[in-house]
GUNUZA-382911 format. One record per residue (C-alpha): z, y, x; chain. Coordinates in steps of 0.5 Angstrom, whole numbers. Layout:
residues N
<<Z,Y,X>,A>
...
//
This chain:
residues 638
<<-188,-42,-76>,A>
<<-185,-46,-82>,A>
<<-181,-50,-77>,A>
<<-179,-44,-72>,A>
<<-177,-40,-78>,A>
<<-172,-46,-81>,A>
<<-170,-47,-74>,A>
<<-168,-39,-74>,A>
<<-164,-40,-80>,A>
<<-160,-46,-78>,A>
<<-158,-42,-72>,A>
<<-156,-36,-76>,A>
<<-152,-41,-80>,A>
<<-149,-44,-75>,A>
<<-147,-37,-71>,A>
<<-144,-35,-78>,A>
<<-140,-41,-79>,A>
<<-137,-41,-72>,A>
<<-135,-33,-72>,A>
<<-132,-34,-79>,A>
<<-128,-40,-77>,A>
<<-128,-41,-70>,A>
<<-121,-38,-68>,A>
<<-117,-41,-74>,A>
<<-113,-47,-74>,A>
<<-118,-51,-79>,A>
<<-124,-47,-76>,A>
<<-126,-53,-71>,A>
<<-126,-58,-76>,A>
<<-130,-54,-81>,A>
<<-135,-52,-76>,A>
<<-136,-60,-74>,A>
<<-137,-62,-81>,A>
<<-142,-56,-82>,A>
<<-146,-58,-75>,A>
<<-147,-65,-77>,A>
<<-150,-63,-84>,A>
<<-154,-58,-81>,A>
<<-156,-63,-75>,A>
<<-159,-68,-80>,A>
<<-163,-63,-84>,A>
<<-166,-60,-78>,A>
<<-168,-67,-75>,A>
<<-171,-68,-81>,A>
<<-175,-61,-81>,A>
<<-177,-61,-74>,A>
<<-180,-65,-68>,A>
<<-176,-69,-64>,A>
<<-177,-65,-57>,A>
<<-175,-58,-61>,A>
<<-169,-62,-63>,A>
<<-167,-64,-56>,A>
<<-168,-57,-54>,A>
<<-163,-54,-60>,A>
<<-158,-59,-58>,A>
<<-158,-57,-51>,A>
<<-157,-50,-53>,A>
<<-152,-52,-58>,A>
<<-148,-55,-53>,A>
<<-149,-49,-48>,A>
<<-146,-45,-54>,A>
<<-140,-49,-55>,A>
<<-138,-49,-48>,A>
<<-139,-41,-48>,A>
<<-135,-40,-54>,A>
<<-130,-45,-51>,A>
<<-129,-41,-45>,A>
<<-129,-35,-48>,A>
<<-124,-38,-53>,A>
<<-119,-40,-47>,A>
<<-120,-33,-44>,A>
<<-118,-30,-50>,A>
<<-112,-35,-51>,A>
<<-110,-34,-44>,A>
<<-110,-26,-44>,A>
<<-106,-27,-51>,A>
<<-101,-31,-47>,A>
<<-100,-27,-41>,A>
<<-99,-21,-46>,A>
<<-94,-24,-50>,A>
<<-91,-26,-43>,A>
<<-91,-19,-40>,A>
<<-88,-16,-47>,A>
<<-82,-21,-46>,A>
<<-81,-19,-39>,A>
<<-81,-12,-41>,A>
<<-76,-14,-47>,A>
<<-72,-18,-41>,A>
<<-72,-12,-37>,A>
<<-70,-7,-42>,A>
<<-64,-12,-44>,A>
<<-62,-13,-37>,A>
<<-62,-5,-36>,A>
<<-58,-3,-42>,A>
<<-53,-8,-41>,A>
<<-50,-4,-35>,A>
<<-50,2,-39>,A>
<<-43,5,-42>,A>
<<-40,2,-48>,A>
<<-40,9,-52>,A>
<<-47,9,-51>,A>
<<-49,2,-54>,A>
<<-51,5,-60>,A>
<<-56,10,-57>,A>
<<-59,4,-53>,A>
<<-59,0,-59>,A>
<<-63,5,-63>,A>
<<-68,5,-57>,A>
<<-69,-2,-57>,A>
<<-70,-3,-64>,A>
<<-75,3,-64>,A>
<<-78,-1,-58>,A>
<<-78,-8,-62>,A>
<<-81,-4,-68>,A>
<<-87,-2,-64>,A>
<<-88,-9,-61>,A>
<<-88,-12,-68>,A>
<<-93,-6,-71>,A>
<<-97,-7,-65>,A>
<<-97,-15,-66>,A>
<<-99,-14,-73>,A>
<<-104,-9,-71>,A>
<<-107,-14,-66>,A>
<<-107,-20,-71>,A>
<<-111,-15,-76>,A>
<<-115,-13,-71>,A>
<<-117,-20,-68>,A>
<<-118,-22,-75>,A>
<<-123,-16,-76>,A>
<<-126,-17,-70>,A>
<<-127,-25,-70>,A>
<<-131,-24,-76>,A>
<<-136,-20,-72>,A>
<<-142,-23,-69>,A>
<<-142,-20,-62>,A>
<<-137,-24,-58>,A>
<<-138,-20,-52>,A>
<<-134,-14,-55>,A>
<<-127,-19,-54>,A>
<<-126,-17,-47>,A>
<<-126,-9,-49>,A>
<<-121,-11,-54>,A>
<<-117,-15,-49>,A>
<<-117,-8,-45>,A>
<<-114,-4,-51>,A>
<<-109,-9,-52>,A>
<<-107,-8,-44>,A>
<<-107,-1,-45>,A>
<<-102,-1,-51>,A>
<<-97,-6,-48>,A>
<<-97,-1,-42>,A>
<<-96,5,-47>,A>
<<-90,1,-50>,A>
<<-87,-1,-43>,A>
<<-87,7,-41>,A>
<<-84,9,-48>,A>
<<-78,4,-47>,A>
<<-77,6,-40>,A>
<<-77,13,-42>,A>
<<-72,11,-47>,A>
<<-68,8,-42>,A>
<<-68,14,-37>,A>
<<-66,18,-43>,A>
<<-60,14,-44>,A>
<<-58,14,-37>,A>
<<-58,21,-37>,A>
<<-54,21,-43>,A>
<<-49,16,-39>,A>
<<-49,21,-33>,A>
<<-47,27,-37>,A>
<<-42,23,-41>,A>
<<-39,21,-34>,A>
<<-39,28,-31>,A>
<<-33,30,-36>,A>
<<-28,25,-33>,A>
<<-32,24,-26>,A>
<<-30,31,-23>,A>
<<-29,32,-16>,A>
<<-23,35,-13>,A>
<<-22,37,-6>,A>
<<-16,34,-2>,A>
<<-10,37,-2>,A>
<<-7,40,5>,A>
<<-1,37,7>,A>
<<5,41,5>,A>
<<11,42,10>,A>
<<11,45,17>,A>
<<6,45,22>,A>
<<7,40,28>,A>
<<8,45,33>,A>
<<13,49,29>,A>
<<17,42,28>,A>
<<17,41,36>,A>
<<20,48,37>,A>
<<25,46,32>,A>
<<27,40,35>,A>
<<28,43,42>,A>
<<32,49,39>,A>
<<37,44,36>,A>
<<38,40,42>,A>
<<39,46,46>,A>
<<44,49,41>,A>
<<48,42,42>,A>
<<48,43,49>,A>
<<50,50,49>,A>
<<55,49,44>,A>
<<58,43,49>,A>
<<58,48,55>,A>
<<61,54,51>,A>
<<67,49,48>,A>
<<68,46,55>,A>
<<69,54,58>,A>
<<73,56,52>,A>
<<78,49,53>,A>
<<79,51,60>,A>
<<80,58,60>,A>
<<83,60,53>,A>
<<88,54,52>,A>
<<94,52,56>,A>
<<94,45,60>,A>
<<100,43,56>,A>
<<95,43,49>,A>
<<90,39,53>,A>
<<96,34,55>,A>
<<98,33,48>,A>
<<92,29,47>,A>
<<87,33,42>,A>
<<80,33,43>,A>
<<76,36,49>,A>
<<73,43,48>,A>
<<66,40,49>,A>
<<67,35,43>,A>
<<69,40,38>,A>
<<64,45,40>,A>
<<58,39,39>,A>
<<62,37,32>,A>
<<62,44,30>,A>
<<54,45,32>,A>
<<52,39,29>,A>
<<55,41,22>,A>
<<52,47,22>,A>
<<45,43,22>,A>
<<48,39,16>,A>
<<46,45,11>,A>
<<39,46,13>,A>
<<38,38,13>,A>
<<40,38,6>,A>
<<35,44,4>,A>
<<29,43,8>,A>
<<23,39,8>,A>
<<25,32,10>,A>
<<18,28,9>,A>
<<11,30,7>,A>
<<5,26,4>,A>
<<-1,26,0>,A>
<<-6,21,-2>,A>
<<-13,22,-4>,A>
<<-18,18,-7>,A>
<<-26,18,-6>,A>
<<-29,13,-11>,A>
<<-36,12,-12>,A>
<<-38,9,-19>,A>
<<-44,6,-20>,A>
<<-50,10,-24>,A>
<<-44,15,-25>,A>
<<-43,19,-19>,A>
<<-37,20,-15>,A>
<<-30,22,-17>,A>
<<-25,25,-12>,A>
<<-18,25,-14>,A>
<<-11,27,-11>,A>
<<-6,21,-13>,A>
<<-1,26,-11>,A>
<<-3,31,-16>,A>
<<1,36,-11>,A>
<<3,35,-4>,A>
<<10,32,-4>,A>
<<15,35,0>,A>
<<21,32,-1>,A>
<<28,35,1>,A>
<<35,31,0>,A>
<<37,35,-5>,A>
<<31,36,-9>,A>
<<30,28,-8>,A>
<<37,27,-11>,A>
<<35,31,-17>,A>
<<29,28,-18>,A>
<<32,21,-18>,A>
<<37,23,-24>,A>
<<31,25,-28>,A>
<<27,19,-27>,A>
<<32,14,-28>,A>
<<34,12,-21>,A>
<<41,14,-22>,A>
<<43,8,-17>,A>
<<39,11,-11>,A>
<<41,18,-13>,A>
<<49,16,-12>,A>
<<47,12,-5>,A>
<<44,18,-2>,A>
<<50,23,-4>,A>
<<55,18,-2>,A>
<<51,17,5>,A>
<<48,24,6>,A>
<<54,28,3>,A>
<<60,25,2>,A>
<<61,21,8>,A>
<<60,27,13>,A>
<<65,31,8>,A>
<<70,25,9>,A>
<<69,25,16>,A>
<<72,32,17>,A>
<<78,31,12>,A>
<<79,25,16>,A>
<<79,29,23>,A>
<<83,34,20>,A>
<<88,30,18>,A>
<<88,26,24>,A>
<<89,32,29>,A>
<<94,35,24>,A>
<<99,29,25>,A>
<<97,27,32>,A>
<<104,29,35>,A>
<<108,28,29>,A>
<<115,26,30>,A>
<<115,21,25>,A>
<<112,14,27>,A>
<<108,13,20>,A>
<<104,20,20>,A>
<<102,18,27>,A>
<<100,11,25>,A>
<<96,15,19>,A>
<<93,20,24>,A>
<<90,13,28>,A>
<<87,10,22>,A>
<<84,17,21>,A>
<<81,18,28>,A>
<<78,10,27>,A>
<<75,12,20>,A>
<<72,18,23>,A>
<<69,14,29>,A>
<<67,8,24>,A>
<<63,12,19>,A>
<<60,17,23>,A>
<<53,13,24>,A>
<<53,11,16>,A>
<<50,18,15>,A>
<<44,16,17>,A>
<<41,10,13>,A>
<<36,15,9>,A>
<<33,17,16>,A>
<<31,10,17>,A>
<<28,10,10>,A>
<<24,15,11>,A>
<<21,12,18>,A>
<<19,6,14>,A>
<<16,11,9>,A>
<<12,14,14>,A>
<<9,8,17>,A>
<<7,5,10>,A>
<<4,12,8>,A>
<<0,13,14>,A>
<<-2,5,14>,A>
<<-6,6,8>,A>
<<-11,11,11>,A>
<<-18,8,10>,A>
<<-23,14,10>,A>
<<-28,16,7>,A>
<<-25,12,1>,A>
<<-18,13,1>,A>
<<-15,19,5>,A>
<<-7,18,6>,A>
<<-3,23,11>,A>
<<5,24,12>,A>
<<9,27,17>,A>
<<17,28,18>,A>
<<19,35,18>,A>
<<25,39,20>,A>
<<30,36,15>,A>
<<29,30,18>,A>
<<30,32,25>,A>
<<36,36,23>,A>
<<39,30,20>,A>
<<38,26,25>,A>
<<41,30,31>,A>
<<47,31,26>,A>
<<48,24,26>,A>
<<47,22,33>,A>
<<51,28,36>,A>
<<57,27,31>,A>
<<57,19,33>,A>
<<57,20,40>,A>
<<62,26,40>,A>
<<67,23,35>,A>
<<67,17,40>,A>
<<71,22,45>,A>
<<76,23,41>,A>
<<82,18,43>,A>
<<87,15,38>,A>
<<94,17,38>,A>
<<99,13,42>,A>
<<104,9,38>,A>
<<111,7,40>,A>
<<111,-1,40>,A>
<<117,-5,41>,A>
<<116,-9,47>,A>
<<116,-16,46>,A>
<<116,-22,51>,A>
<<110,-27,50>,A>
<<113,-33,46>,A>
<<110,-40,46>,A>
<<110,-40,38>,A>
<<105,-34,38>,A>
<<99,-35,34>,A>
<<93,-37,38>,A>
<<87,-33,37>,A>
<<82,-37,33>,A>
<<76,-37,38>,A>
<<81,-40,43>,A>
<<83,-45,38>,A>
<<77,-49,39>,A>
<<77,-52,46>,A>
<<80,-46,50>,A>
<<76,-41,54>,A>
<<70,-47,55>,A>
<<70,-48,47>,A>
<<70,-40,46>,A>
<<64,-39,51>,A>
<<60,-45,47>,A>
<<61,-42,40>,A>
<<59,-35,43>,A>
<<53,-38,46>,A>
<<51,-41,39>,A>
<<52,-35,35>,A>
<<48,-31,40>,A>
<<43,-36,40>,A>
<<42,-36,32>,A>
<<43,-28,33>,A>
<<37,-28,37>,A>
<<33,-32,33>,A>
<<34,-29,27>,A>
<<33,-22,30>,A>
<<26,-24,32>,A>
<<24,-27,26>,A>
<<26,-21,22>,A>
<<23,-16,27>,A>
<<16,-19,26>,A>
<<16,-21,19>,A>
<<15,-15,14>,A>
<<21,-12,11>,A>
<<19,-7,6>,A>
<<12,-6,2>,A>
<<9,-1,-2>,A>
<<4,-2,-8>,A>
<<-1,4,-11>,A>
<<-2,2,-18>,A>
<<-9,4,-21>,A>
<<-7,6,-28>,A>
<<-5,13,-25>,A>
<<-12,14,-25>,A>
<<-13,12,-33>,A>
<<-11,17,-38>,A>
<<-6,20,-40>,A>
<<-4,20,-33>,A>
<<-10,20,-30>,A>
<<-17,23,-31>,A>
<<-21,17,-33>,A>
<<-21,15,-41>,A>
<<-18,8,-43>,A>
<<-25,6,-45>,A>
<<-28,7,-38>,A>
<<-22,3,-35>,A>
<<-27,-3,-34>,A>
<<-32,2,-30>,A>
<<-26,4,-25>,A>
<<-24,-3,-24>,A>
<<-31,-5,-22>,A>
<<-32,1,-17>,A>
<<-26,-1,-14>,A>
<<-28,-8,-13>,A>
<<-35,-6,-11>,A>
<<-32,-2,-5>,A>
<<-27,-7,-3>,A>
<<-21,-2,-3>,A>
<<-16,-6,-7>,A>
<<-13,-9,-1>,A>
<<-12,-2,1>,A>
<<-8,-1,-4>,A>
<<-2,-5,-1>,A>
<<2,-4,5>,A>
<<7,-8,9>,A>
<<12,-6,15>,A>
<<16,-10,20>,A>
<<20,-7,25>,A>
<<15,-9,30>,A>
<<9,-6,27>,A>
<<13,1,26>,A>
<<16,1,33>,A>
<<9,0,36>,A>
<<6,5,31>,A>
<<12,10,33>,A>
<<10,9,40>,A>
<<3,11,39>,A>
<<4,17,35>,A>
<<9,20,40>,A>
<<4,20,45>,A>
<<0,25,41>,A>
<<6,30,42>,A>
<<9,29,35>,A>
<<17,30,37>,A>
<<19,28,30>,A>
<<16,21,32>,A>
<<19,21,39>,A>
<<26,22,35>,A>
<<24,16,30>,A>
<<22,12,36>,A>
<<29,13,39>,A>
<<33,12,33>,A>
<<29,5,31>,A>
<<28,2,38>,A>
<<34,4,41>,A>
<<40,5,36>,A>
<<37,-1,31>,A>
<<35,-6,36>,A>
<<37,-5,43>,A>
<<44,-3,43>,A>
<<45,-9,38>,A>
<<42,-14,43>,A>
<<46,-10,49>,A>
<<53,-11,45>,A>
<<52,-18,44>,A>
<<51,-19,51>,A>
<<57,-15,53>,A>
<<61,-19,48>,A>
<<58,-26,52>,A>
<<61,-22,58>,A>
<<67,-21,55>,A>
<<68,-28,53>,A>
<<67,-30,61>,A>
<<73,-26,63>,A>
<<78,-27,57>,A>
<<83,-29,62>,A>
<<81,-24,67>,A>
<<84,-17,67>,A>
<<77,-14,67>,A>
<<76,-17,60>,A>
<<79,-11,57>,A>
<<74,-6,60>,A>
<<68,-10,57>,A>
<<71,-10,50>,A>
<<72,-2,51>,A>
<<64,-2,52>,A>
<<63,-7,47>,A>
<<67,-3,42>,A>
<<63,4,44>,A>
<<56,0,43>,A>
<<59,-3,36>,A>
<<60,4,34>,A>
<<53,7,36>,A>
<<49,0,34>,A>
<<45,1,28>,A>
<<42,-5,25>,A>
<<47,-5,20>,A>
<<45,2,18>,A>
<<38,0,18>,A>
<<38,-6,13>,A>
<<42,-1,8>,A>
<<37,4,9>,A>
<<31,-1,7>,A>
<<36,-2,1>,A>
<<37,5,-1>,A>
<<29,7,0>,A>
<<28,1,-5>,A>
<<33,4,-10>,A>
<<30,11,-9>,A>
<<23,9,-10>,A>
<<24,10,-17>,A>
<<23,17,-16>,A>
<<16,16,-14>,A>
<<14,10,-20>,A>
<<11,16,-24>,A>
<<6,17,-19>,A>
<<4,10,-18>,A>
<<8,8,-12>,A>
<<12,2,-12>,A>
<<17,0,-7>,A>
<<19,-7,-6>,A>
<<23,-11,-1>,A>
<<20,-17,3>,A>
<<23,-23,6>,A>
<<24,-20,13>,A>
<<30,-16,11>,A>
<<34,-22,10>,A>
<<34,-25,17>,A>
<<36,-18,20>,A>
<<42,-18,15>,A>
<<44,-25,18>,A>
<<43,-23,25>,A>
<<48,-17,24>,A>
<<53,-21,20>,A>
<<53,-26,26>,A>
<<54,-20,30>,A>
<<60,-18,26>,A>
<<63,-25,27>,A>
<<62,-25,34>,A>
<<65,-18,35>,A>
<<71,-20,31>,A>
<<72,-26,34>,A>
<<72,-24,42>,A>
<<75,-18,40>,A>
<<81,-21,37>,A>
<<81,-26,43>,A>
<<81,-21,48>,A>
<<86,-16,45>,A>
<<91,-22,45>,A>
<<89,-24,53>,A>
<<90,-16,54>,A>
<<97,-16,51>,A>
<<99,-23,54>,A>
<<97,-20,61>,A>
<<101,-13,60>,A>
<<107,-17,58>,A>
<<107,-21,64>,A>
<<106,-15,68>,A>
<<112,-12,65>,A>
<<116,-18,66>,A>
<<114,-18,73>,A>
<<116,-11,74>,A>
<<123,-12,70>,A>
<<124,-18,75>,A>
<<123,-14,81>,A>
<<127,-8,79>,A>
<<133,-13,77>,A>
<<132,-16,84>,A>
<<132,-9,88>,A>
<<138,-7,84>,A>
<<142,-13,86>,A>
<<141,-12,93>,A>
//
């Protein structure tokens, strides 16, 4: 009994020392020393067989306590890892919130950290309290309590993040407002088609009425004096009546709408053009003066208003002095008629500008995030019909004949520049080289973009747009996420524009048909045809038929509009100042320069060949007159 009591006391002593020092850093060493002392005392008090059993029980207890300790440490490590993971998730989620809400997020994080710190201190205190208890089996329940506390903290953190996100969305709703897309201004397509048919019919009726008046109301003697035919005057009067609505009516209408989805902030619908832009000629001039685009305004005034007015003045002076008794007035009349014919096509650079703008705006249409619409309107149709009909009608006005002193061809007469380089063969070689270079430059210029448009996203930022400057970074991220930044830029080449106009014409849009004819036929086809006629005139320089080829070439030169197209591209870049306040930036592209080079070669070829053909025609007519003089002299002698 005494041995049993001693053993029980030793067991209690061992258990008490282990429970008080087992989980501390020095507990292991103290427990080992104490166990050694107790072991020696126990061996001296108990028999050997009981000592062996005690040692076995001691080893089992050590193994069990070591296992419980490892489990506890693992659970503690996992708890710390989960708490760290929760903290990382909190940082990652709060990083995406708005900078303006960072203080609220910091408060939530600080609160969470305080909770974690207090929980950790509580865990340490409770561990310290519980390890002093004798029942180690209750440690598992304590660990469950730790898990519950950690999940509670996690829920609180999630609730704080959720409340912060809701505050961010409420803040974003103040500027991420949704607008409806503006309806395109101007007139409907059916109305524009009816207007174009009416314009063409009025030109035809005016020509017929002028011809009838000329035949039945004016005597033949008046027509014999060289005045313009009645149908020519009728068409000119009709086209000039179209000029007034062309200046005041809507030329071009367009609208651009953004539909941008901001991450964790909703969607923003915004009309870049705050109102659908409906441009008339006079309104555009006024807008250019207000926005600082004086150069573009003056050019538009020159081509759209001054040029048609000067044509009327030159035409009146030319007809007034056509049959004057003084040679100088007839010369002035001839020059005035020539100026009318030359300047007729130069009233249309603005029309080419609006054709290119039509392609650029429609080319930026990428639903559902970017909706861009545009159309040509009544003003464009009136002005284009005016330019084309007045250009063709003025070609039917003949210049007055001037009395010249007949001279015999002399050997000392200056040889034309084209014929100085090897005669006809050299002239043919030069014209061939010029034509080849013209073709190469024209093809390069047709397929390379000549005009570009860029939309500046700063128009969406205050004070121009609804987005605060502090939120501009969020807008840029949304644009990059939706991959719409490349859509904010557009370029146009002649080939792209011609192909698009042909496709749009098939939908029954009459204004696009008119634009296609103006660009494909007058700007490209007639210029190429004129170069071919000039080559044919070079082949027949020493033949009387060369004068007829040059007459065709002169007519084609007056109606081919590649030079007008190049000027129109420059004008639209200068006039683009009117749209800069709305974020639209127009700029020239490299494709314009080959087109300018091709047209320069066209001019050079025309003047070289026309000079040589004029000299040959004068020599041929002089030779014919000399032969007729010799024949009359022989008849008189007989």
